[in-house]
Phi, psi and omega in degrees: 000317183296326181295338178275346180264130175289151175291145177292163181289130176246147176252139178283121178265318177200154181207136171220182179296332185252346185215145180222135175233125180240146180245139175249125180290146176262143003278154175285135181308138184301332184302331181284349183254352186304125177080007185222069012230159185299320184273338178211097182290119176234151181284126178297141179301325179297332177292316177300319179295318178300314178298322180300308180297316182298311182291323176300313180295320179299337181248028172067025169254100181272117186249150174281114184285356182268357184227123171227127178249152175052037180290125180225133171250114186264324182214156177284152177253119177261169187301326184264014177287134173274128185238145168228149177242124174249128176244125181235119178276135176215102182064243182259015180235161177228112178275137177235145178221124171260125179210169175217107186064232179272356184270120175267135180255318187202147175206163178179182181230127178254153175265131178282144176287146176285138181261000000 
């Protein structure tokens, strides 16, 4: 299902060879919340992971989709949550952090593909 949905528009906040920060405008389009859940719409964690891989690849960080280390979901993401994604390259890994202000939503470490 996610592959059929386009990623919402992200704005580039900063970029270097080792780090990238992207911003997602609030509100997040309703289509990403459909069916999850009727009384309290929250963004599925798999959607954040899909956006992470997609955005990393769009910015030339090619990741191995079979490996995620230290994956943590700390808080739910609601439609009006302001989100930023930080990607930090370190050797053969790419650390990702989804946050909004001081609130962390999700983080983990991806393995970069060998080039």
